[in-house]
Every structure is written in C-alpha cells, then in structure tokens.
N, C-alpha and C positions, 0 to 999 in steps of 0.2 A: 419610578424607574429611571435611572440615569441614561444618557444617550449611549454610553458604552455598553451598558447591560441590555438595552433595547437592541443594539446592533448585534451583540453576541447571541441574543435570543433568536434573531432572524437567521443567524449563520450556524446555529447549533445543529449537531447531527441527530437525526432520529434513529432510534434503535428498534429492532423488530420485537424484542421481548419487553421493551419499556424499561429495562434495567440499564443504567448508565454506569460504566466503570471508568472514572476519569483517568486513573493511572494508565490504562491501556491507550487512551488517546494521547496522553503525555508521551508514552513510548513511541506511538506513531509519529508524533511531532519530531522526536529525535531521529527516527528512522528516515523520514522524508527529508529532513534537513541534511542528513549525511548524504543522501542520494543526490539532492540538488547541488550540494557543494562539490561532490565528486564530478558531476557532469560539467558544472561551470568551470571548475579548475582544469579538468581534462580538456575541455574545448579551448580554454585560454592558452594552455600549453601547446596543443596540437595546431591551432590556427595562427599562432604568433611565434613562429620559429625564430624571429629576430630578437626575441626577448633575451636579454643578458641576465643570467643568474649571478647576482652579486656575491653570494656567499652562503654560509650555513643556514641563515634564516630563510632565504629563498628556497633552498632545497628542502628544509624541514616543512615549510608550508606546502610545497608541491607533494612531498611524501605523505603529509597528513591528508591532503585532498585525495590522494590515490586510495585511501582506505574507505572512502565513503560508500563504495559498492557493498560493504558489509551491512549497510542499512537495509538492503533487500533481504538479507538473511534474518535480520531482526523482524522484518515483516512476516517472514515465514513462521517464526516462533509465535508471533502475535496471532496469526491466522489459526495455528494449531490450538492455541488457547481459546480463542473465540468460538471456533467450530466444535470444540470438545465440550464446552460448557453445557449446552442443553442436554446432551446425552449423559454427561457426568451427573448433572442434577437429577435426572430421572433415576439413575442407578444409585446415587450416593446420598441424595438429600430429599427424596420423596417429591421430586419435581414432576411435571406432567410428561407423559410419553411423547417424544417428538414424532411428528408425522413425516415420513420420508417424502411423501408427495409435497407437503408444504415446504419442507427443507429444500428440495430441488427447485420447486417453483419460485421460492424466495430468492435463491441464488440467481435464477434467470431474470426475474423482474427487477431485482435490486442492482445487479451489476451489468447486465447486457446493454440497456439503453445508453448509459454514459459511454461505455466502451465503443459501441457502434457509432455513436455520434462523433466521438473524438477521432476514431480511425478514419471515418469518411471525411471529416473536416481536414485532417492532415493529408489524406490522399488528394483531395481536390486542391488544397493549398500547394502541394508539391508539383502537381501537374499543371496548374494554371499559372503559378507565379515563379516557379523555379525551373521550368523546362524539363521536368522529368517525364519520360515517356509513359503515357497512361497504359498503352498496350503492354509494356514491360512490367508495370507495377500492379496491374489488375490481378494476375495470379497470386502475387504475394498478399494483396489485400484480401482476396477470397480465402486463402489459407489462414490468414491472421484472424479473420472474423469467425472462423470455426475452431480456432485455437489448435491448429495443426501445423503452423509454420515451422516450429522447432523440429517436429518429427519429419516433415517433408523435405525441408531444405538443410536441416542440421545447423542453422544459424538463427539469430534473432530476427524478428520481423523487419523487412526492408521499408515498411511504412512507418513504423514507430519502434525503434530498437528496444525500448523498455518493455514492450509487450511480451518478451520472452518469459519474464517471471510470472506474468498473468496466466500464461499457458500452464506453467507449473502449478500455480494456485488452483486452476480449474481441475487439473488431474487429482489434486488432493481433495477438492470439494466432492468429487465423485466417490472417492474411497473413504472419506472421513467417517460416515455412518457405520461402515463395516469395521474399520479399525477401532471405533469406539466401543466395540463389544468387550474390550479389555476392562471397561468399567463395571462389567457384570461380575467380575471377581470381587467377592465381598471382603476378603482379607486385605487390609490396606498394605501391609508389607509385601505380600506376594504380588499384588497388583502393580505396585510401584517398581518392584524388582523386574517384573515382566517388561514394563515400559523402558526402564533403564537398560535392560538387556537388549531390547530391540534397537534402542538408540546406539548402543555399543556395536552391535552387529552391522548396522548400516554404515556407521562411521568407519569401521574396519574395512568394509567392502569399498568404501570411497577411498580410503587411504591406500588400498591395494590396487587402485585404478581399475576396479571392476567395471566402473561406469565411464571408462575412458573414451568410448565411442562418442563422436561429436553429437549424435542425437541423444544419447543417454546422459551426456554431460549437462544438457540443459533440459532434463526431464525430472520428474518427481523422484525416481530412485536415488538420484545424486543429492537430493536435499531432504529426503524423508526424515532424517534424524532431527532436523530443526522443527518440523511440524510436531514430531513426537515429543520433543522437549516442551512444546506448548501444551501437549496433553498432560505431561508431568506437572507443569505449573498449575494447570486447571485443577488437577487432583488435589494438590497441596492447598490451593486457594479455597476450595470448597470444604475440605475436610479439616484442615489444620489452622486456618486463618479466620475463624469466625469471630474472634475477639482480638483486640489490639495487643501488640507485643509489649511485654514489660521491659523490653530492651531497645526501644526505638532509637535512642542515641547511638547505641552500638551499631545498629543496622545502618544508620546514616553514614557512619564512618566506614563501615565495610563496603557500602555501596559506592562511595566516592573512590575508595581504593580500587574497587573492582572496575570502575570505568577507566581509571588511569591505567590499570593493568591491561584492560581490553585494548585500548589504543596502542599501548606498547606492543602487544601481541600482533595487532593488525599491521603495524609498521615494521616489525622485526622478524616475524615468522612468515615464511613463504606460503605455507598452506596450513593455517591454524585448524586444529582438529579438536581433541579433547579439551585443550585449554580454553578454546572459544566456547564450547558448550558449557563447561563448568562456570566460567565467568558470566556467561549470559544468564545462567540459572541464578547465580548470586545477585546479579543486577535486577532481575525480575523480582526476586524475593525482597531485596532492599527497597525497591520502588513501592511495594505494598506495605512493608513493615517499618520503614524508617519514617519518623515524623516529618523532618525537613524535606526529605526526598519526596514523600507522599504529597506534601504541600506544593513543592515545586512542579511535580508532574501533574498536579490537579489544578494548576493555575488556569482560570477560564480562557485566557488568550491562547495559552499553550494547547489546551484541549480542543479549542475551537479550530485552530489551524491543523492540529493533528487529525481532527474529525474530517477535514477536507483533503486528507492525504491522497485519496484515490483520484480526485480531480487533478491535484497538483502532479501526481505521478504520471497521469496520462498525458499532460500537456507540457510539462516543464522542459523535456528534451527538445521537442520541435521549436519551442519558444526560444530556448537558449541558442539553438542553431540559427533561427531566423534573425534574432536580434544581434547575435554575434557577428554576422556578416557586415553589419553597419557600424557596430561599436568597437570592432577589433582595433582600428587605428588609434583609438583614444588612449592616451597615457602609455603608449607602447614603449617609449624610450625612458620611462621613469622607473624602471625596475619591475621585477615580476610581482612583488607584493602590492606595490602601488597600482599596477595595471589590473591585478585581480580585484582589488578593492573598488576601483572605478567600474569595472565590468559588473561586479556584484551590486553596486549601488544603483546601476541602471537596470540590470536584468531582473534581479530578485523582486523588486516591487512590481514590475510588469507581470512576472510569473504569478505573483500572489493575486494581483487584481484580476487578471484574465481567468485564473483558476477559481477565484471566488465567484465571479459572474457565472462561470460554467457550473459550479457547484449549486448556486442558488436556482438557476434556470433549468438545469438538467438532472444533476445527481440528487439533490435534496428531495425534489418531488418523488423520485423513485424510491425513496426510503419509506414512504407510506406503503403499508402492506396492501391496502385496498386501491392503490392508484390505477391498476388496470380497469377495475369495475367503475371507478369514478370517471376515468377517461371515456369509457364506452358510454356511460350515462350522459356525460357532457356532450359527446358527439351526437348521440341520438336526440338530445334536447335541441342542439343547434340545427340539426337536420329538420326536426319537426317545426322549429320556428321559421326556417326558410320556406318550408312547404306551406305554412299558414300565410306567409307573406305573398306567395305566388297565387294562391287560390283567388283572392279578391281581384288580382290583376287579370286572371283568366276570365273570371265572371264578367268584368267590365268590358273585356275585349269581345266576348260572345255577344253582349247586348249593345255593343257599339257605344258604350259610355265613354 
C-alpha cells in the first residue's frame, strides 16, 4: 500500500450501514468547498473595506463567492437522500426494516459528540482569547447545544453562526422516518408524483413568503423541499439506476451544462426556486450516471475531504475569523483577487489541517456504531486497573511494609 493510500485509509469515513456511495461524498466535497469559499470571500470583503475593486474581474469573483451559501442547500438535498435510503430500501428493495430506536440513537451518538466538542471549544476560545463576555454568551451556547437557538432568538447561533443549518438538519432528522412513509406507496409513478407534488407545494409556500417570519425563515418548513428532493433522488437511485447508463457520455455533457447553468442562476436570480430544484436534480442524476463525472466525484482525495465535511463545516468559520484578524493586512493593496488568493493560501490549509485532526480524534471514532459500549468497557477496564494498583499499596501500608 502506498503512503497516499495508507493516509486515505486512516482518513476515510466510516458508514453505519457499511455501504459507501462515493458520489455522495464527492457532492459533499463540492458543497463544503462552496461554503468555505463563501465565508472566506465574505470575510475578505467585509474586513478589508480599503480594497479597491479594479474592474469586472474583481466584481465577478466577489459575486461568484457570494453564491457559496447555496452549498448548504446542496447539503440539505444530500441529507434527504442519505436519510431516505434505509427506509426506501425496506419498502422498495427488500432491505431490512429500520429500527426507529437505532435510527435516533445513531443520530445522537454519531453527530452530538463532535458538535458539543466544537461548540464548547469555540465558546471557550471566544471568551478566553477574544474578550467575549461569558455571561452574555452562555444562554446562546445553551440554546445552541439543544438546537433551539434559531427558534428562541430568530437568528443563527452567536457561538458559531453556521450552526443554524444544523438545527434545520436536526428538525428533519426527527421527521424523516415519518415522511418516509411515502415509500410504502408501491406504484412508482404515483409515489414519485406525491414527492414532486410535496416539493412543489412547499416551494410555492416559500415563494409566497409563508415562512417569512424570522424564526420560520431558518427552520425546516423553509427548506423542506430540498430534503424531499433528496427523497426523490433516493427513489430513482434504488429503483431505476441498478445498472449503468447506456448514455454515460450524454450524461457527462448534461451534467457540465447543468453546473454552468446552476452558477448562472445563483449569480443572476435573486431567489432561485424551481430552476434551482430542477438543475439540482439533473446534477445529482448526472453525477451517478455520467462516466467522467462519476469518476471525478469518486476520486479518493475528493471523497476523503468530502467525508470530513462535518468537521470542516463546524470549524471553518471560527478559524477564518481567528486567522483573518492577523492575515487581513497581507496583500491588501494588491487588488481584491490577489488579496483573496493570499488569504486562501494561508487560511484554507490551516482549516484543512485543524479539521482533519478534529475529524481523526473526535468525529471518526464516533462513526463506529459501538463506540459508546467500547468507551464504557475501556473506562471500566481502566478503573479496574487503577483499583488493582491501589490494593497492593494499601496492603503494604497496613503491614508497615
């Protein structure tokens, strides 16, 4: 095994079911790259107001960077796909019946430890090194740890702003098993029509500003159509894509055009709706069905970084903020693009390194289904060993040895 393969093996993501779908981690890579670029670009613009925009190129890059927040919406589609799979397999392809107890327990043991460790670390970092009042921040930390900050305050977490989307994800985790009853409909056309109709109804409600309340704007109802689109992709993936497409080259071309159109929509349309959903569906299809796209999204380095997206997502914003305070003056007068490249060259490697360490030490161990029982067993063994060490010492002290 080469060194690179050995490294990738140590960094690879563990899956609950044992089934690895590399294309999904490839899409996670694109999503997290968009989000990191969005925050890096936004921070560069916001904190360096003296930057002079030299022309169209600067404005184009800044506009392109401003579209990165749509990476979060791609994450929602991916979550819908991943959470739908076990329920869809049970109904559509004779898979095992999912246990609701195991489902909810897995969400708890898999996602909570990294989240809690990251939020506590950011909290202590803000209060110890940046002079933030602990008394002021504690209520926000408490609300964030129980995923209620959006609902209580109507804004994203004051501890880690990106946690707003994780609260939306948790709301969907709670409802997903009940929404997955749609897969009990045996007729494929009817089932998909129900999913598409639900997507359309939620999208229309969103377009009509039904969820305009600040608290609803950052809650599941405002994003449910994205998760349901993931349900639709899961349905097609299981039922219709069991063999490779005879038109892989066409799918490659369609996929590339869909990505170009998607970025155009993001940059030119104020509030993308149906066009975003349609293009996202095509992109997901092309990722699975195109030969070159499938190979690109299944690249081991791409899937490895994509598999670490949760750690990167939790840590990238506070790291950009902390590093940017010190790197902002660098290349400030060299133009926006040059300045952004310098910031990226410094910040992105640090984000990757710190996130990788966090992934290896905190997140990856939690990917083992049995880690709680293993942890308890190890703790008991360590306690027993310490007890055995103390007994001879006590015996010697009693006999005056």
